[in-house]
C-alpha positions in Angstrom: -58.6 -18.7 221.7 -56.9 -22.1 222.0 -59.4 -23.2 224.6 -62.4 -21.9 222.5 -61.6 -24.2 219.6 -61.6 -27.1 222.0 -65.1 -26.5 223.4 -67.5 -27.3 220.5 -69.0 -30.8 220.3 -69.8 -30.8 216.6 -68.5 -29.2 213.4 -71.3 -26.6 213.2 -70.7 -25.4 216.7 -67.0 -25.3 215.9 -67.4 -22.9 213.0 -69.7 -20.7 215.1 -67.0 -20.3 217.8 -64.3 -20.0 215.2 -65.5 -16.4 214.3 -64.9 -15.4 217.9 -61.5 -17.0 217.7 -60.7 -14.9 214.5 -61.5 -11.7 216.4 -59.3 -12.7 219.3 -56.4 -13.6 217.0 -56.8 -10.3 215.1 -56.5 -8.4 218.4 -53.4 -10.5 219.4 -51.8 -9.9 216.0 -52.5 -6.2 216.1 -51.0 -5.9 219.5 -48.0 -7.9 218.4 -47.4 -5.7 215.4 -47.7 -2.6 217.6 -45.1 -4.1 220.0 -42.7 -4.8 217.2 -42.9 -1.3 215.7 -42.4 0.2 219.2 -39.3 -2.0 219.8 -37.8 -1.0 216.5 -38.5 2.7 217.2 -36.9 2.4 220.6 -34.0 0.4 219.2 -34.6 -2.5 221.6 -31.9 -5.1 221.2 -34.4 -7.9 221.7 -36.5 -7.0 218.7 -34.7 -9.7 216.7 -35.9 -12.4 219.2 -39.5 -11.0 218.9 -39.4 -11.2 215.1 -38.2 -14.9 215.4 -41.1 -15.6 217.8 -43.6 -14.1 215.4 -42.3 -16.2 212.4 -45.1 -18.8 212.6 -48.0 -16.4 212.3 -46.1 -14.3 209.7 -45.5 -17.5 207.7 -49.1 -18.6 208.0 -50.3 -15.2 206.7 -48.0 -15.4 203.6 -49.1 -19.1 203.0 -52.8 -18.1 203.3 -52.3 -15.3 200.7 -50.6 -17.7 198.3 -53.3 -20.3 198.8 -56.0 -17.7 198.2 -54.3 -16.6 194.9 -54.2 -20.2 193.7 -57.7 -21.4 194.9 -59.6 -18.1 195.3 -60.4 -19.3 198.8 -59.1 -17.6 202.0 -58.6 -20.1 204.8 -58.2 -18.1 208.0 -57.9 -21.2 210.0 -54.3 -21.5 208.8 -53.6 -18.1 210.4 -55.2 -19.2 213.6 -53.0 -22.2 213.8 -50.0 -20.0 213.0 -50.9 -17.8 215.9 -51.1 -20.7 218.3 -47.7 -21.8 217.2 -46.4 -18.3 217.7 -47.7 -18.4 221.3 -45.9 -21.7 221.8 -42.7 -20.3 220.3 -42.8 -17.4 222.8 -43.5 -19.8 225.6 -40.3 -21.7 224.5 -38.3 -18.5 224.4 -39.7 -17.5 227.9 -38.8 -20.9 229.3 -35.3 -20.6 227.8 -34.7 -17.2 229.2 -36.0 -18.3 232.6 -33.7 -21.3 232.5 -30.7 -19.1 231.6 -31.6 -16.6 234.4 -31.8 -19.4 236.9 -28.4 -20.8 235.8 -26.8 -17.3 236.0 -28.4 -16.9 239.5 -26.9 -20.2 240.7 -23.5 -19.3 239.2 -23.5 -16.0 241.0 -24.5 -17.7 244.3 -21.6 -20.1 244.0 -19.0 -17.6 242.8 -20.1 -14.3 244.5 -17.1 -14.1 246.8 -14.7 -14.9 244.0 -16.4 -12.2 241.7 -16.3 -9.6 244.5 -12.6 -10.4 245.1 -11.9 -10.0 241.4 -13.7 -6.7 241.2 -12.0 -5.4 244.3 -8.6 -6.3 242.8 -9.6 -4.5 239.6 -10.7 -1.4 241.5 -7.3 -1.5 243.4 -5.4 -1.6 240.1 -7.5 1.2 238.7 -6.9 3.3 241.8 -3.2 2.7 241.6 -3.2 3.8 237.9 -5.2 6.9 238.8 -2.8 7.8 241.6 0.1 7.4 239.2 -1.6 9.5 236.6 -2.4 12.2 239.2 1.2 12.2 240.4 2.4 12.6 236.8 -0.1 15.4 236.2 1.0 17.2 239.4 4.6 16.8 238.4 3.9 18.2 234.9 1.9 21.1 236.5 4.7 21.8 239.0 7.3 21.7 236.2 5.2 24.0 234.0 4.7 26.5 236.9 8.5 26.4 237.6 9.2 27.0 233.9 6.8 29.9 233.8 8.3 31.4 237.0 11.8 31.0 235.6 10.7 32.6 232.3 9.0 35.4 234.2 12.2 36.0 236.3 14.4 36.1 233.2 12.0 38.4 231.4 11.8 40.8 234.4 15.6 41.0 234.6 15.8 41.4 230.9 13.4 44.4 230.8 14.0 47.6 232.6 11.2 48.1 235.1 12.2 51.7 235.8 10.2 54.5 234.1 12.8 57.1 232.8 13.0 60.6 234.2 13.3 63.3 231.6 13.3 67.1 231.7 10.8 67.4 228.9 8.5 64.4 229.4 6.5 62.7 232.2 5.7 58.9 231.9 3.4 56.7 233.9 3.1 53.0 233.3 1.0 50.0 234.3 1.6 46.5 233.0 0.3 43.2 234.3 0.9 39.7 232.8 -1.9 37.2 232.5 0.3 34.2 233.3 3.5 35.4 234.9 5.2 35.9 231.5 3.9 38.8 229.6 3.3 39.1 225.8 3.2 42.9 226.2 6.4 44.8 225.5 7.2 48.5 226.3 10.6 50.1 225.9 12.3 53.5 225.9 15.1 54.8 223.6 17.7 57.5 224.4 20.1 59.9 222.7 23.8 59.9 223.3 23.2 62.5 226.0 20.7 60.2 227.8 17.7 62.2 226.7 14.5 60.4 225.9 14.4 59.9 222.2 11.5 57.5 221.7 9.3 54.8 223.1 7.4 51.8 221.9 4.5 49.6 223.1 3.9 46.2 221.5 1.7 43.2 221.9 2.9 39.7 221.0 0.2 37.3 219.9 -0.6 34.4 222.3 0.1 34.0 226.0 2.6 32.3 228.2 6.2 31.3 227.7 6.2 31.4 223.9 5.0 35.0 223.6 7.3 36.0 226.5 10.3 34.7 224.7 9.3 36.5 221.5 9.2 39.8 223.5 12.8 39.3 224.5 13.8 38.5 220.9 12.1 41.5 219.4 13.2 44.0 222.1 16.8 43.8 221.0 15.8 44.1 217.3 13.6 47.2 217.9 16.3 48.9 220.0 19.1 48.2 217.5 17.0 49.4 214.5 15.8 52.5 216.3 19.3 53.5 217.3 20.7 52.8 213.8 17.9 54.7 212.1 18.3 58.2 213.5 18.4 59.7 210.0 15.7 57.5 208.6 12.0 57.8 208.5 10.3 55.9 211.3 8.2 53.9 208.8 11.4 52.7 207.2 12.8 51.7 210.6 9.6 49.6 211.3 10.0 48.0 207.9 13.5 46.9 208.9 12.2 45.6 212.2 9.6 43.5 210.4 12.2 42.0 208.1 14.6 41.1 211.0 11.8 39.6 213.1 10.7 37.4 210.2 14.2 36.2 209.7 15.3 35.7 213.3 12.1 34.1 214.8 12.1 31.4 212.1 9.1 29.1 212.2 7.7 30.6 215.4 4.0 31.6 214.6 3.8 34.5 217.1 3.5 37.9 215.5 3.2 41.4 217.1 1.4 44.6 216.8 2.7 47.9 218.2 3.3 51.6 218.1 6.8 53.1 217.8 7.3 56.8 218.6 10.2 59.2 218.1 10.1 62.3 220.3 11.1 65.8 219.3 10.9 68.9 221.4 7.5 70.0 220.1 6.3 67.0 218.1 6.0 63.2 218.1 6.5 61.0 215.1 4.5 57.7 215.3 4.1 54.5 213.3 1.2 52.2 214.1 1.8 48.5 213.1 -1.7 47.1 213.4 -2.1 48.2 217.0 -5.0 50.0 218.7 -4.5 53.8 218.2 -3.7 55.8 221.3 -5.8 58.6 222.8 -4.6 62.2 222.7 -5.5 64.9 225.2 -5.1 68.4 224.0 -4.5 70.6 227.0 -5.3 73.9 225.2 -8.7 72.7 223.9 -9.4 70.3 226.8 -10.4 67.7 224.2 -9.5 64.0 224.0 -9.4 62.4 220.5 -8.5 59.1 219.0 -5.4 59.4 216.8 -6.8 57.0 214.2 -7.8 59.9 212.0 -4.1 60.9 211.5 -3.3 57.8 209.5 -5.0 56.2 206.5 -2.8 53.0 206.6 -4.3 50.2 208.7 -2.4 47.2 207.4 1.0 45.9 208.5 1.5 44.0 211.7 5.0 42.7 212.4 6.2 39.2 211.9 3.7 37.6 209.5 5.2 36.2 206.3 3.3 36.3 203.1 1.1 39.3 204.0 1.7 42.9 202.9 3.5 45.0 205.5 3.0 48.7 204.7 3.8 51.2 207.4 3.0 54.9 207.5 4.5 57.5 209.9 2.7 60.7 210.9 3.7 63.6 213.1 1.7 65.1 215.9 2.4 68.6 217.4 2.5 68.5 221.1 2.7 71.3 223.7 2.9 71.6 227.5 0.2 69.6 229.3 -0.7 67.4 226.3 -1.0 63.7 226.9 -1.0 60.5 224.9 -2.4 57.3 226.3 -1.0 54.1 224.8 -2.6 50.7 225.7 -2.8 47.1 224.6 -6.1 45.4 223.8 -6.2 43.4 227.0 -8.0 46.3 228.6 -10.5 47.1 225.9 -11.4 43.4 225.3 -12.0 42.7 229.0 -15.6 41.5 229.4 -18.2 41.8 232.2 -20.6 39.0 233.2 -22.9 40.0 230.3 -20.0 39.5 227.8 -19.9 43.3 227.2 -16.4 44.6 226.6 -14.9 47.5 228.5 -14.0 48.8 225.0 -12.4 51.9 223.8 -15.4 53.9 225.0 -15.0 52.7 228.5 -11.3 53.6 228.3 -12.1 57.0 226.8 -14.8 57.7 229.5 -12.4 56.8 232.3 -9.5 58.8 230.8 -11.8 61.8 230.4 -13.1 61.5 234.0 -9.7 61.4 235.5 -7.7 63.8 233.2 -7.4 66.4 236.0 -5.3 64.0 238.1 -1.5 63.5 237.8 -0.7 60.8 235.3 0.1 58.0 237.8 -3.3 58.6 239.6 -5.0 58.6 236.1 -3.7 55.1 235.4 -4.7 53.9 238.9 -8.2 55.2 238.4 -8.5 53.7 234.9 -7.6 50.2 236.4 -10.1 50.7 239.2 -12.8 51.6 236.6 -11.9 48.5 234.6 -12.3 46.2 237.6 -15.5 47.9 238.6 -16.9 47.3 235.1 -15.9 43.6 234.8 -16.9 42.8 238.4 -15.9 39.2 239.3 -15.0 38.3 235.7 -11.3 37.6 234.9 -9.2 39.5 232.5 -8.0 37.0 229.8 -5.1 38.9 228.4 -2.0 40.9 229.4 -2.8 44.5 230.2 -0.5 47.5 229.6 -1.2 51.2 229.8 1.4 54.0 229.2 0.7 57.7 229.5 3.2 60.2 228.0 2.8 63.8 229.1 4.6 66.9 227.8 5.9 69.0 230.7 
């Protein structure tokens, strides 16, 4: 368009060509506006420079509008000149950027070896820091593993791993910790004549060392309160256990659920403190039922301050061949690859399928069924199963 306005030899010819120039300028401006909007939309950092470059044509448009409002004449030639100045401004910007790029290129040529040496030194320092960090992390990992191993050893020695032998009862047990230290707790209580008087199975919240230490704390509390409460209702004993746990664990956040049982010759007294209810096999009817229909009270875990802790005991008649299966929720909450839990139904189905076996074989088969169900998925909690059978 700049060349076109230089071609005419007289004023008439100039005005004739000027209309063609207007069209070309309009196309240029339209393209420029589109380019600016696209740069703004894409958040291009150079959009500011583009706006500065278009300042002459934008100013000429504003000036033309003001001139038209004053004189009622629209002089588009002003806009044409503004556009030519815009082109010149962009040429100036382009020359400046080229000059800067050339200077940077010359600087890099002169200082390339120095820059490479500096970057190499920086990489060496970074690698040294990474190595120090990895060493520290490995040290922390080793120390944590040693602490867990020590805690697991202390816990193992603290708990009796032996299943008691009794003339009236058979007991089978499986317990596996998720991380060496278990948050599951099982225990047995005896009379002065070394007869089995009761048992308990509990699940401390959380995993690892903290929950393992809480199991050791509450084990003594439960044992002491059970032995002191021979003439008390079992629900009252669990209430005393809750009060002592709250007092002695202090600000530790872990709490526990569990079932405490007192054994008589032909019956069992149970208290459920927020734990999954056990399964009961009736040898005379050949039926397996969930014991949750024996109790209406569902509230009352152990060791949470500020919440109501109401415990209810109930008795269950038991005869020769009857079984009770106690468990922690690590088995029922184990998921397969489709995020489907083994659940109480899976446990019930496995227990039913294997009920004709001896109780140790029953537990082995239940664990096999669990692993068959979850496949390659990992169990994310401690798992404990205890079967009590009346001889």
